[in-house]
C-alpha positions as CSV (number, residue, x, y, z in Angstrom):
1,M,-0.3,0.1,0.1
2,Y,0.8,3.5,-0.8
3,E,0.1,6.2,1.0
4,I,-1.4,9.5,0.0
5,V,0.8,12.4,1.7
6,S,-1.3,15.2,-0.2
7,N,-3.9,15.9,-2.9
8,E,-4.4,19.3,-4.0
9,Q,-6.6,20.2,-7.0
10,I,-4.8,23.0,-9.7
11,A,-7.2,22.9,-12.1
12,P,-10.8,21.5,-12.9
13,R,-11.0,17.4,-12.7
14,V,-6.9,17.8,-12.4
15,H,-5.0,17.2,-8.8
16,R,-1.8,17.1,-7.6
17,I,-1.0,14.0,-5.6
18,L,1.9,13.2,-3.4
19,V,2.7,9.5,-2.9
20,R,5.1,7.7,-0.4
21,A,6.9,5.6,-2.5
22,P,10.5,5.5,-1.3
23,K,12.2,3.1,-3.6
24,I,10.7,4.8,-6.6
25,A,11.2,8.2,-5.5
26,A,15.3,7.3,-5.3
27,K,15.4,5.5,-9.0
28,R,13.1,7.8,-11.2
29,R,14.6,9.8,-13.9
30,A,13.0,12.5,-16.0
31,G,10.5,11.3,-18.6
32,Q,9.5,7.9,-16.8
33,F,6.5,6.5,-15.2
34,V,4.3,4.2,-12.9
35,I,1.4,2.5,-13.2
36,V,-1.3,2.8,-10.5
37,R,-4.2,0.9,-9.5
38,T,-6.5,2.5,-6.8
39,D,-8.0,-0.8,-5.5
40,D,-8.3,-4.3,-7.1
41,Q,-11.1,-3.5,-9.0
42,C,-9.8,-0.8,-10.7
43,E,-7.3,-0.7,-14.2
44,R,-4.0,0.3,-14.4
45,V,-3.4,3.6,-15.2
46,P,-0.2,4.9,-16.6
47,L,0.7,8.5,-15.2
48,T,4.4,10.4,-15.2
49,I,6.2,11.0,-12.5
50,A,6.5,15.0,-12.5
51,D,8.6,15.2,-9.7
52,S,10.2,13.4,-6.9
53,D,11.8,13.9,-3.2
54,P,14.4,11.2,-2.6
55,E,14.7,12.9,1.2
56,Q,11.0,12.5,1.7
57,G,10.5,9.7,-0.4
58,T,7.6,10.7,-2.1
59,I,6.6,11.3,-5.8
60,T,4.4,13.8,-7.3
61,L,2.0,12.5,-9.7
62,I,-0.4,14.7,-12.1
63,V,-3.4,13.3,-12.5
64,Q,-6.6,13.7,-14.8
65,S,-9.8,12.7,-13.6
66,V,-11.4,11.4,-16.9
67,G,-12.7,8.0,-16.0
68,R,-13.8,5.6,-13.0
69,S,-10.2,4.6,-11.8
70,T,-8.9,8.3,-12.0
71,M,-12.1,9.6,-10.5
72,L,-11.5,7.4,-7.8
73,L,-7.5,8.5,-7.2
74,C,-8.5,11.7,-7.3
75,G,-11.0,11.6,-4.6
76,L,-8.4,9.9,-2.0
77,K,-7.5,12.2,0.8
78,P,-4.3,12.2,2.7
79,G,-3.7,9.3,4.6
80,Q,-5.4,6.8,2.6
81,S,-3.6,4.5,0.1
82,I,-3.3,3.6,-3.0
83,L,-2.9,-0.4,-3.6
84,D,-0.2,-0.8,-6.0
85,V,2.3,1.9,-7.7
86,V,5.0,0.2,-9.9
87,G,7.9,1.9,-10.9
88,P,10.0,3.9,-12.3
89,L,8.9,2.3,-16.1
90,G,10.1,3.4,-19.2
91,H,13.3,4.8,-20.5
92,P,14.2,8.2,-19.4
93,T,14.4,10.8,-21.5
94,H,17.7,11.4,-23.3
95,I,19.7,14.3,-21.2
96,E,22.2,16.2,-22.9
97,C,23.1,19.7,-23.8
98,V,22.1,20.8,-27.3
99,G,21.9,24.4,-26.9
100,H,18.4,25.4,-26.8
101,V,15.4,23.3,-25.9
102,V,11.8,24.1,-26.0
103,V,9.2,22.2,-24.2
104,V,5.5,22.0,-25.5
105,G,3.0,21.4,-22.9
106,G,-0.4,21.0,-24.1
107,G,-3.0,20.4,-21.0
108,I,-1.9,17.6,-18.7
109,G,1.0,17.2,-20.8
110,T,2.4,20.0,-19.1
111,A,3.2,17.4,-16.1
112,V,5.1,15.8,-18.3
113,A,7.3,18.7,-19.8
114,M,7.8,19.8,-16.4
115,P,10.6,17.4,-15.5
116,I,11.6,16.9,-18.6
117,A,12.5,20.9,-18.8
118,A,14.5,20.8,-15.1
119,A,16.8,17.6,-16.4
120,M,17.6,19.6,-19.6
121,K,18.0,22.9,-17.8
122,A,20.4,20.9,-15.0
123,A,22.3,19.9,-18.2
124,G,23.2,22.6,-19.3
125,N,20.8,24.0,-21.7
126,R,18.7,27.1,-22.8
127,V,15.3,26.0,-21.9
128,S,11.9,27.6,-23.1
129,A,8.5,26.7,-22.9
130,V,5.1,26.8,-24.2
131,I,2.1,25.4,-22.7
132,G,-1.7,25.5,-23.4
133,G,-5.0,24.9,-22.3
134,R,-8.3,25.3,-24.0
135,T,-8.9,28.6,-21.3
136,R,-6.9,30.0,-18.6
137,E,-8.1,27.3,-15.9
138,L,-6.9,24.4,-17.6
139,V,-3.5,25.8,-17.9
140,I,-1.4,23.8,-15.4
141,L,2.3,24.4,-13.7
142,E,3.0,27.7,-15.1
143,D,4.6,29.1,-11.8
144,D,6.6,25.8,-11.3
145,L,7.9,26.0,-15.0
146,R,8.7,29.8,-14.4
147,R,11.1,28.1,-12.1
148,I,12.7,26.3,-14.5
149,A,12.9,27.7,-17.8
150,G,14.3,31.3,-18.8
151,D,11.0,32.3,-21.2
152,V,7.4,30.6,-20.7
153,V,4.8,31.5,-23.4
154,V,1.3,30.5,-22.4
155,C,-1.3,29.8,-24.8
156,T,-5.5,29.8,-24.6
157,D,-7.6,28.8,-27.8
158,D,-9.9,31.9,-26.5
159,G,-7.5,34.3,-25.4
160,S,-8.8,34.5,-21.7
161,Y,-5.2,33.9,-20.3
162,G,-1.8,34.7,-22.5
163,R,-1.8,34.8,-25.8
164,K,-4.7,34.0,-27.9
165,G,-4.0,30.6,-30.5
166,L,-2.4,27.5,-30.3
167,V,1.0,26.3,-29.2
168,T,2.2,25.9,-32.4
169,D,1.8,29.5,-33.4
170,A,4.0,30.4,-30.4
171,L,6.2,27.4,-31.4
172,A,6.6,29.0,-35.2
173,E,7.7,32.2,-34.2
174,M,10.4,30.5,-32.0
175,I,11.7,28.3,-34.9
176,A,11.5,30.7,-37.6
177,D,15.2,31.5,-37.5
178,P,17.5,28.6,-38.8
179,G,19.5,27.0,-36.2
180,A,17.3,29.2,-33.1
181,V,16.3,25.9,-31.5
182,N,17.8,22.7,-31.3
183,L,16.0,20.5,-29.5
184,V,11.8,20.1,-29.3
185,V,9.8,18.2,-26.8
186,A,6.5,18.0,-27.4
187,I,4.1,16.6,-25.0
188,G,-0.1,16.6,-25.1
189,P,-2.9,15.5,-26.9
190,V,-1.8,13.3,-29.8
191,P,-3.4,16.0,-32.3
192,M,-0.9,18.5,-30.5
193,M,1.9,16.4,-30.8
194,E,1.2,15.5,-34.7
195,A,0.8,19.5,-35.1
196,V,4.1,19.9,-33.4
197,C,5.9,17.5,-35.5
198,N,4.4,18.3,-38.9
199,L,5.9,22.1,-38.1
200,T,9.5,21.1,-37.3
201,R,9.6,18.8,-40.1
202,G,10.2,21.4,-42.5
203,P,13.2,23.1,-40.7
204,A,14.4,19.8,-39.8
205,V,14.4,20.3,-36.0
206,P,14.8,17.4,-33.9
207,T,11.1,16.7,-32.2
208,V,11.0,14.2,-29.2
209,V,7.1,12.8,-28.2
210,S,6.1,11.7,-25.4
211,L,3.4,8.5,-26.2
212,N,1.1,7.8,-23.2
213,P,-1.3,5.3,-25.3
214,I,-3.4,3.3,-23.4
215,M,-1.2,1.2,-21.2
216,I,-1.9,-1.7,-19.0
217,D,0.8,-3.9,-17.5
218,G,3.7,-1.8,-18.2
219,T,5.8,-4.6,-19.7
220,G,4.6,-4.9,-23.5
221,M,2.8,-8.3,-23.3
222,C,-0.5,-6.7,-23.5
223,G,0.1,-5.1,-26.7
224,G,-2.5,-2.2,-25.8
225,C,0.4,0.8,-26.1
226,R,1.2,-0.9,-29.5
227,V,2.4,2.0,-31.9
228,T,4.6,2.0,-35.0
229,V,7.6,4.1,-35.7
230,G,9.8,4.7,-38.7
231,G,7.9,1.4,-40.1
232,R,8.5,-0.7,-37.4
233,T,6.0,-1.6,-34.3
234,K,6.9,-0.5,-30.8
235,F,5.3,-0.6,-27.4
236,A,5.1,2.8,-25.7
237,C,5.7,1.4,-22.2
238,V,8.9,-0.7,-22.8
239,D,10.8,1.0,-26.0
240,G,9.8,4.6,-24.8
241,P,7.3,6.3,-23.9
242,E,9.8,9.1,-25.8
243,F,9.9,8.7,-29.6
244,D,11.4,10.6,-32.7
245,G,8.1,12.5,-33.4
246,H,9.1,12.5,-37.1
247,A,9.1,8.9,-37.7
248,V,5.7,8.1,-35.7
249,D,2.5,7.0,-37.2
250,F,0.4,9.5,-35.8
251,K,-2.7,8.3,-38.1
252,E,-2.6,5.2,-37.0
253,L,-2.2,6.3,-33.2
254,R,-5.3,7.9,-33.5
255,N,-7.3,5.3,-34.9
256,R,-6.0,3.0,-32.3
257,L,-7.2,5.3,-29.3
258,A,-10.4,6.4,-30.8
259,A,-11.1,2.6,-30.3
260,F,-11.5,3.1,-26.3
261,R,-13.4,6.3,-26.1
262,D,-17.0,5.0,-25.9
263,M,-15.7,2.4,-23.0
264,E,-14.2,5.0,-21.4
265,A,-17.2,7.3,-21.3
266,Q,-19.1,4.4,-19.7
267,A,-16.8,4.2,-17.1
268,R,-16.9,7.7,-16.6
269,Q,-21.0,7.7,-15.8
270,E,-20.5,4.7,-14.0
271,A,-17.8,6.4,-11.5
272,E,-20.1,9.6,-11.1
273,H,-23.0,7.4,-10.2
274,S,-21.1,5.7,-7.4
275,C,-19.6,9.0,-6.3
276,R,-23.1,10.6,-6.3
277,L,-24.2,7.4,-4.3
278,D,-21.5,7.8,-1.5
279,E,-22.4,11.7,-1.0
280,Q,-25.9,10.4,-0.5
281,V,-24.5,7.9,2.0
282,R,-22.3,10.2,4.0
283,R,-25.5,12.5,4.4
284,M,-27.2,10.2,5.6
285,E,-24.7,9.2,8.3
286,K,-24.5,12.8,9.4
287,Q,-28.1,13.1,9.8
288,S,-27.9,10.0,11.8
């Protein structure tokens, strides 16, 4: 069992959760993830380790409530426990000093970009960040990134905060001058990562994406996270999660992810129903 140290909501349906996991905290490196199972009735959920504190023995997870399992996880209180936390899994980000690195985070992907930005900065790179969300309330971890990156550009689709537009608009300006950017790391929704790769392909700016498709066992045995990279089959959980973005078959990836949407929606409806029932029970207990 893994104790919840703190649980803070940082955006609608997004929580920053500190979990006591000393062995994982001691070994974790940027880009790696854990597989979490809240209880024995929940699915296995892959979550990137946003941060860790080896001295305190904690890891930080940024969790978006999108289905039954993540809803239950976000509802845990300090002192409660998670049944399973397996990791660190996946290959760490390849970190070296290349010059100017731009990390691009879309929505919850900013949580994955943050530890990579920190590691790149520690390696001596100049680091910039472009982060975005549909609205102001969906932009996360801006202050954390400003403590790492020299330049942080915030974009919102509706213009409610930062500059109006997509993260690709800001990135296009950054890479306009040849050689101005030496590496782009993009993490977020699949369409966003694909758009970033299409943008950087022409000027040949090396681009890394972190693929977080459906993962189940974290060992490659189930095949749920199968992707095609450079014409070859890869498994995001064991071969990644990071790949050369210009070699990823994004069309295939989009199709695979779409196959799970109906099941995820049904699971979320069931979780919301269960949460309402739980709330009714708590109210009745207080009245009795």
